[in-house]
C-alpha positions, 0 to 999 in steps of 0.5 A: 904103851902102844902108838894110840896110847902115847897120842893120847897122852900127847895131843888133843883129843880130836887129833889122837882121833884123826891119827886113830882113823889114819891108822884104822883105814890101813886095816878096815878100808871096807869098814864104816868109820864112826865119830862120837862124842864121849861114850855115845856109842853106846846108844849109837851102835846098837842102831848102827848094826841094824845095818852092818858089823862092819864098824870101827868106833872112834871116840872123839871126846866131844862135839867141838872134837868131833867137829874138828876131826870132821874138818881135817876128813874133809880137806883131804881127798884121799879119805873121800872113797871111805865110809864115814859117820859123825855124831854129835848132840845139838845142846843149846846149839842152833841146828848144824848147817848141811855138811860134807860128809854128813854129819848127824845131829840129834833133833833134841839136846843130847841122846839122853834125851831120848831115853826120858819120854814116858813110852820109853819109861813105860818100855823100861818097866815091862822089859827091865822091872818085868812088869807085865801090862796084862797082869800088873796093870794097875801097878804100870798105872800108878808108875805112870802117873807118878813119873808124870806128875814128877816129871813135871815138877821136874822140868818146872823146878829146872827151868830157870838153870836151863834157860840160864845155861842156855843164854850162855850158849847164846852169849858164846856163839854169837859174841864169842865170849867164853862161858866160863861155867863148866857144868857137872854131869849132875845138877848143883848138890841141893838146887833140887829135891826130888822125891815120889811125893814131889819135886821142888827147886831150892834155888834162884838166879842169884844162887846160880850167879854165887855159883858161877861167879866168872860167867857173864851176866845174863840181862833179865829180858833175855832170860826171860825171853828164853823161858818164854821159848821153853814154855812153847816147846817139849822141855823133855827134848830141850833142856840139858839130857844130862839132868833128864837122864840124873831125873830118870835114874833117880826116879828108878831108885825111889820107885825100886826102893819103895817096892821094899820098903814104903810101898805106897806105889807098888805092893810087891818087890820088883827085880831089876839086874842092878838091884836097887840101882843105887850103884847105877850110873849115867854111863851104865843106863845109857848101855842097859836102856838104849833097847827100850830108847828112842830112834828118831827118824832122821837117824835111821835116815841118816845111817841109810844114806851114809851106809847103804 
Protein backbone atom coordinates (compact mmCIF):
# COMPACT_ATOMS: atom_id res chain seq x y z
CA UNK A 1 0.00 0.00 0.00
CA UNK A 2 1.39 3.42 -1.04
CA UNK A 3 1.90 6.31 1.35
CA UNK A 4 -1.02 8.20 -0.17
CA UNK A 5 -3.29 5.15 0.09
CA UNK A 6 -2.36 4.77 3.75
CA UNK A 7 -3.21 8.42 4.36
CA UNK A 8 -6.56 8.03 2.66
CA UNK A 9 -7.52 5.29 5.08
CA UNK A 10 -6.44 7.11 8.20
CA UNK A 11 -7.19 10.82 7.72
CA UNK A 12 -9.96 13.18 6.68
CA UNK A 13 -10.20 13.77 2.95
CA UNK A 14 -9.05 17.38 3.02
CA UNK A 15 -5.96 16.38 5.04
CA UNK A 16 -5.18 13.63 2.54
CA UNK A 17 -5.56 16.06 -0.35
CA UNK A 18 -3.25 18.54 1.36
CA UNK A 19 -0.64 15.84 1.95
CA UNK A 20 -0.92 14.79 -1.69
CA UNK A 21 -0.34 18.39 -2.74
CA UNK A 22 2.75 18.69 -0.53
CA UNK A 23 4.23 15.50 -1.96
CA UNK A 24 3.38 16.48 -5.54
CA UNK A 25 5.14 19.84 -5.30
CA UNK A 26 8.44 18.00 -4.99
CA UNK A 27 8.03 16.39 -8.42
CA UNK A 28 5.83 18.87 -10.30
CA UNK A 29 6.89 22.25 -9.01
CA UNK A 30 5.96 24.08 -12.23
CA UNK A 31 2.59 22.33 -12.70
CA UNK A 32 -0.90 23.69 -12.09
CA UNK A 33 -2.34 21.99 -9.00
CA UNK A 34 -6.08 21.48 -9.44
CA UNK A 35 -8.31 20.74 -6.46
CA UNK A 36 -11.64 19.17 -7.38
CA UNK A 37 -14.82 18.03 -5.69
CA UNK A 38 -15.25 14.29 -6.20
CA UNK A 39 -14.69 13.37 -9.81
CA UNK A 40 -15.51 16.74 -11.37
CA UNK A 41 -12.21 16.54 -13.25
CA UNK A 42 -14.13 14.79 -16.07
CA UNK A 43 -15.62 18.19 -16.84
CA UNK A 44 -12.76 20.51 -15.91
CA UNK A 45 -9.68 18.73 -17.27
CA UNK A 46 -10.56 19.05 -21.00
CA UNK A 47 -11.06 22.78 -20.42
CA UNK A 48 -7.85 23.13 -18.44
CA UNK A 49 -5.97 21.39 -21.27
CA UNK A 50 -6.95 24.21 -23.62
CA UNK A 51 -4.38 26.26 -21.72
CA UNK A 52 -1.87 23.75 -20.35
CA UNK A 53 -0.96 20.07 -20.30
CA UNK A 54 1.10 20.52 -17.18
CA UNK A 55 -1.47 19.99 -14.45
CA UNK A 56 -1.87 17.79 -11.39
CA UNK A 57 -5.45 16.83 -10.41
CA UNK A 58 -6.23 16.29 -6.71
CA UNK A 59 -9.57 14.84 -5.61
CA UNK A 60 -10.65 16.46 -2.35
CA UNK A 61 -13.96 14.63 -1.92
CA UNK A 62 -16.47 17.49 -1.65
CA UNK A 63 -17.10 21.24 -1.55
CA UNK A 64 -16.21 21.64 2.12
CA UNK A 65 -13.06 19.57 1.66
CA UNK A 66 -11.90 21.79 -1.21
CA UNK A 67 -12.49 24.86 0.96
CA UNK A 68 -10.65 23.22 3.87
CA UNK A 69 -7.63 22.47 1.65
CA UNK A 70 -7.75 26.04 0.39
CA UNK A 71 -7.57 27.34 3.97
CA UNK A 72 -4.60 25.11 4.73
CA UNK A 73 -2.67 26.25 1.65
CA UNK A 74 -3.63 29.93 1.90
CA UNK A 75 -2.21 30.07 5.41
CA UNK A 76 1.30 28.93 4.42
CA UNK A 77 3.63 31.30 2.59
CA UNK A 78 5.87 28.53 1.24
CA UNK A 79 3.08 27.45 -1.14
CA UNK A 80 2.43 30.89 -2.62
CA UNK A 81 4.79 30.42 -5.62
CA UNK A 82 2.88 27.38 -6.94
CA UNK A 83 0.05 27.68 -9.46
CA UNK A 84 -3.16 26.48 -7.81
CA UNK A 85 -6.76 26.17 -8.99
CA UNK A 86 -9.74 25.33 -6.78
CA UNK A 87 -13.09 24.25 -8.22
CA UNK A 88 -16.35 24.02 -6.25
CA UNK A 89 -20.08 23.76 -6.92
CA UNK A 90 -22.29 26.54 -5.58
CA UNK A 91 -25.11 24.16 -4.61
CA UNK A 92 -27.83 26.13 -2.77
CA UNK A 93 -25.29 28.40 -1.08
CA UNK A 94 -24.88 32.14 -1.58
CA UNK A 95 -22.02 33.10 -3.93
CA UNK A 96 -18.63 32.76 -2.29
CA UNK A 97 -16.82 36.01 -1.45
CA UNK A 98 -13.51 36.67 -3.29
CA UNK A 99 -10.70 34.47 -1.99
CA UNK A 100 -6.91 34.37 -2.24
CA UNK A 101 -5.80 32.29 -3.99
CA UNK A 102 -8.90 32.58 -6.22
CA UNK A 103 -11.56 29.86 -6.18
CA UNK A 104 -13.81 29.01 -9.14
CA UNK A 105 -17.41 28.48 -8.09
CA UNK A 106 -19.96 27.31 -10.64
CA UNK A 107 -22.42 30.04 -11.70
CA UNK A 108 -25.11 27.35 -11.43
CA UNK A 109 -25.88 24.69 -8.83
CA UNK A 110 -23.16 22.29 -10.03
CA UNK A 111 -21.28 21.19 -13.12
CA UNK A 112 -24.11 18.73 -13.91
CA UNK A 113 -26.34 21.71 -14.71
CA UNK A 114 -23.98 22.58 -17.55
CA UNK A 115 -24.96 19.35 -19.32
CA UNK A 116 -28.74 19.73 -19.48
CA UNK A 117 -29.73 22.79 -21.53
CA UNK A 118 -31.58 22.37 -24.81
CA UNK A 119 -28.54 23.51 -26.88
CA UNK A 120 -26.41 20.90 -25.12
CA UNK A 121 -29.00 18.20 -25.78
CA UNK A 122 -28.99 19.14 -29.46
CA UNK A 123 -25.19 18.82 -29.47
CA UNK A 124 -25.56 15.34 -27.98
CA UNK A 125 -28.06 14.32 -30.66
CA UNK A 126 -25.78 15.53 -33.45
CA UNK A 127 -22.37 14.52 -32.11
CA UNK A 128 -23.15 11.37 -30.09
CA UNK A 129 -26.15 9.95 -31.97
CA UNK A 130 -24.93 11.08 -35.41
CA UNK A 131 -28.20 12.81 -36.31
CA UNK A 132 -27.58 15.28 -39.14
CA UNK A 133 -29.01 18.77 -38.87
CA UNK A 134 -29.47 18.62 -42.67
CA UNK A 135 -30.84 15.15 -43.43
CA UNK A 136 -32.39 14.44 -40.00
CA UNK A 137 -33.88 17.88 -39.37
CA UNK A 138 -37.41 16.55 -38.80
CA UNK A 139 -36.23 13.95 -36.29
CA UNK A 140 -34.05 16.51 -34.52
CA UNK A 141 -36.97 18.91 -34.22
CA UNK A 142 -39.23 16.21 -32.81
CA UNK A 143 -36.61 15.14 -30.28
CA UNK A 144 -35.96 18.73 -29.23
CA UNK A 145 -39.66 19.49 -28.87
CA UNK A 146 -40.21 16.37 -26.78
CA UNK A 147 -37.16 17.09 -24.64
CA UNK A 148 -38.24 20.67 -23.97
CA UNK A 149 -41.78 19.65 -23.03
CA UNK A 150 -40.70 16.80 -20.74
CA UNK A 151 -37.95 18.88 -19.13
CA UNK A 152 -40.43 21.65 -18.32
CA UNK A 153 -42.74 19.06 -16.76
CA UNK A 154 -39.82 17.58 -14.85
CA UNK A 155 -38.97 20.96 -13.41
CA UNK A 156 -42.54 21.37 -12.22
CA UNK A 157 -42.40 17.90 -10.69
CA UNK A 158 -39.19 18.53 -8.71
CA UNK A 159 -39.84 22.18 -7.79
CA UNK A 160 -41.25 21.37 -4.34
CA UNK A 161 -38.41 19.01 -3.44
CA UNK A 162 -35.76 21.49 -4.56
CA UNK A 163 -37.46 24.28 -2.61
CA UNK A 164 -37.64 22.14 0.51
CA UNK A 165 -33.97 21.16 0.31
CA UNK A 166 -32.88 24.73 -0.48
CA UNK A 167 -34.67 25.86 2.70
CA UNK A 168 -32.75 23.23 4.67
CA UNK A 169 -29.46 24.59 3.36
CA UNK A 170 -30.49 28.12 4.32
CA UNK A 171 -31.22 26.92 7.87
CA UNK A 172 -27.84 25.18 7.99
CA UNK A 173 -25.94 28.22 6.75
CA UNK A 174 -27.77 30.87 8.77
CA UNK A 175 -28.48 29.02 12.01
CA UNK A 176 -25.73 26.41 12.04
CA UNK A 177 -28.33 23.66 12.33
CA UNK A 178 -27.53 20.43 10.48
CA UNK A 179 -29.78 19.62 7.52
CA UNK A 180 -30.05 15.96 8.61
CA UNK A 181 -31.22 14.95 5.14
CA UNK A 182 -28.53 13.07 3.27
CA UNK A 183 -29.65 12.99 -0.35
CA UNK A 184 -28.76 10.24 -2.77
CA UNK A 185 -27.54 10.96 -6.28
CA UNK A 186 -30.96 9.91 -7.60
CA UNK A 187 -34.41 11.20 -6.78
CA UNK A 188 -36.26 9.18 -4.18
CA UNK A 189 -37.75 6.16 -5.92
CA UNK A 190 -41.38 6.70 -6.83
CA UNK A 191 -41.34 10.47 -6.34
CA UNK A 192 -41.27 11.33 -10.07
CA UNK A 193 -42.44 9.34 -13.10
CA UNK A 194 -40.70 10.08 -16.41
CA UNK A 195 -41.98 8.92 -19.81
CA UNK A 196 -41.78 10.31 -23.36
CA UNK A 197 -45.45 11.28 -23.08
CA UNK A 198 -45.41 12.99 -19.67
CA UNK A 199 -43.57 13.60 -16.41
CA UNK A 200 -45.57 13.49 -13.18
CA UNK A 201 -44.85 14.03 -9.50
CA UNK A 202 -46.10 11.37 -7.08
CA UNK A 203 -45.16 13.00 -3.78
CA UNK A 204 -46.08 15.94 -1.56
CA UNK A 205 -44.59 17.73 1.43
CA UNK A 206 -45.90 15.15 3.89
CA UNK A 207 -44.17 12.35 2.00
CA UNK A 208 -40.92 14.32 2.06
CA UNK A 209 -41.25 14.66 5.84
CA UNK A 210 -41.85 10.92 6.18
CA UNK A 211 -38.78 10.15 4.04
CA UNK A 212 -36.55 12.57 6.01
CA UNK A 213 -37.97 12.53 9.56
CA UNK A 214 -34.87 14.02 11.20
CA UNK A 215 -34.75 17.12 9.00
CA UNK A 216 -35.66 20.36 10.77
CA UNK A 217 -39.19 21.69 10.07
CA UNK A 218 -39.59 24.22 7.26
CA UNK A 219 -41.97 27.14 7.71
CA UNK A 220 -44.65 27.23 5.01
CA UNK A 221 -43.91 30.90 4.34
CA UNK A 222 -40.22 30.15 3.75
CA UNK A 223 -41.07 27.27 1.43
CA UNK A 224 -43.50 29.39 -0.58
CA UNK A 225 -40.96 32.19 -0.82
CA UNK A 226 -38.35 29.79 -2.17
CA UNK A 227 -40.81 28.50 -4.77
CA UNK A 228 -41.47 32.11 -5.85
CA UNK A 229 -37.71 32.70 -6.13
CA UNK A 230 -37.40 29.64 -8.36
CA UNK A 231 -40.20 30.89 -10.60
CA UNK A 232 -37.97 33.86 -11.45
CA UNK A 233 -34.92 31.74 -12.21
CA UNK A 234 -33.59 29.48 -14.94
CA UNK A 235 -34.34 26.38 -12.91
CA UNK A 236 -32.22 24.13 -15.12
CA UNK A 237 -29.30 26.08 -13.63
CA UNK A 238 -30.44 26.44 -9.99
CA UNK A 239 -32.09 23.07 -9.30
CA UNK A 240 -30.00 20.23 -7.89
CA UNK A 241 -27.66 19.19 -10.69
CA UNK A 242 -27.61 15.47 -10.02
CA UNK A 243 -31.37 15.32 -10.54
CA UNK A 244 -31.08 17.40 -13.72
CA UNK A 245 -28.49 14.97 -15.09
CA UNK A 246 -30.63 12.03 -13.98
CA UNK A 247 -33.47 13.39 -16.12
CA UNK A 248 -31.17 13.83 -19.13
CA UNK A 249 -29.90 10.25 -18.88
CA UNK A 250 -33.43 8.88 -18.44
CA UNK A 251 -34.67 10.84 -21.45
CA UNK A 252 -31.78 9.55 -23.56
CA UNK A 253 -32.64 5.99 -22.51
CA UNK A 254 -36.29 6.55 -23.48
CA UNK A 255 -35.36 8.02 -26.87
CA UNK A 256 -33.00 5.14 -27.67
CA UNK A 257 -35.58 2.58 -26.59
CA UNK A 258 -38.24 4.32 -28.69
CA UNK A 259 -36.03 4.22 -31.78
CA UNK A 260 -35.84 0.43 -31.48
CA UNK A 261 -39.34 -0.48 -30.32
CA UNK A 262 -42.33 1.86 -30.54
CA UNK A 263 -40.71 4.43 -32.88
CA UNK A 264 -43.15 7.13 -31.86
CA UNK A 265 -40.42 9.78 -32.10
CA UNK A 266 -37.64 8.26 -34.19
CA UNK A 267 -38.42 5.83 -36.99
CA UNK A 268 -34.88 4.49 -37.38
CA UNK A 269 -32.60 2.95 -34.77
CA UNK A 270 -30.10 5.42 -33.33
CA UNK A 271 -26.48 4.40 -32.98
CA UNK A 272 -24.89 5.12 -29.62
CA UNK A 273 -21.60 3.88 -28.18
CA UNK A 274 -23.42 2.72 -25.01
CA UNK A 275 -26.14 0.81 -26.84
CA UNK A 276 -29.51 1.54 -25.26
CA UNK A 277 -27.80 3.51 -22.45
CA UNK A 278 -29.48 1.33 -19.82
CA UNK A 279 -26.13 0.96 -18.02
CA UNK A 280 -25.08 4.60 -18.49
CA UNK A 281 -24.40 6.20 -15.12
CA UNK A 282 -23.79 9.83 -14.13
CA UNK A 283 -20.03 9.47 -13.90
CA UNK A 284 -19.87 8.06 -17.42
CA UNK A 285 -22.24 10.75 -18.72
CA UNK A 286 -20.02 13.51 -17.33
CA UNK A 287 -17.13 12.10 -19.37
CA UNK A 288 -18.98 11.13 -22.56
CA UNK A 289 -20.87 14.40 -22.92
CA UNK A 290 -18.14 16.71 -21.60
CA UNK A 291 -17.34 18.12 -25.03
CA UNK A 292 -21.03 18.99 -25.51
CA UNK A 293 -21.44 20.69 -22.13
CA UNK A 294 -21.48 24.45 -21.65
CA UNK A 295 -18.35 26.35 -20.70
CA UNK A 296 -19.17 29.51 -18.71
CA UNK A 297 -17.25 32.66 -19.57
CA UNK A 298 -16.38 32.92 -15.88
CA UNK A 299 -14.49 29.61 -16.09
CA UNK A 300 -12.44 30.75 -19.08
CA UNK A 301 -11.62 34.00 -17.28
CA UNK A 302 -10.61 32.07 -14.16
CA UNK A 303 -8.34 29.67 -16.04
CA UNK A 304 -6.63 32.50 -17.89
CA UNK A 305 -6.14 34.33 -14.60
CA UNK A 306 -4.61 31.26 -12.94
CA UNK A 307 -2.58 29.78 -15.79
CA UNK A 308 -1.43 32.55 -18.12
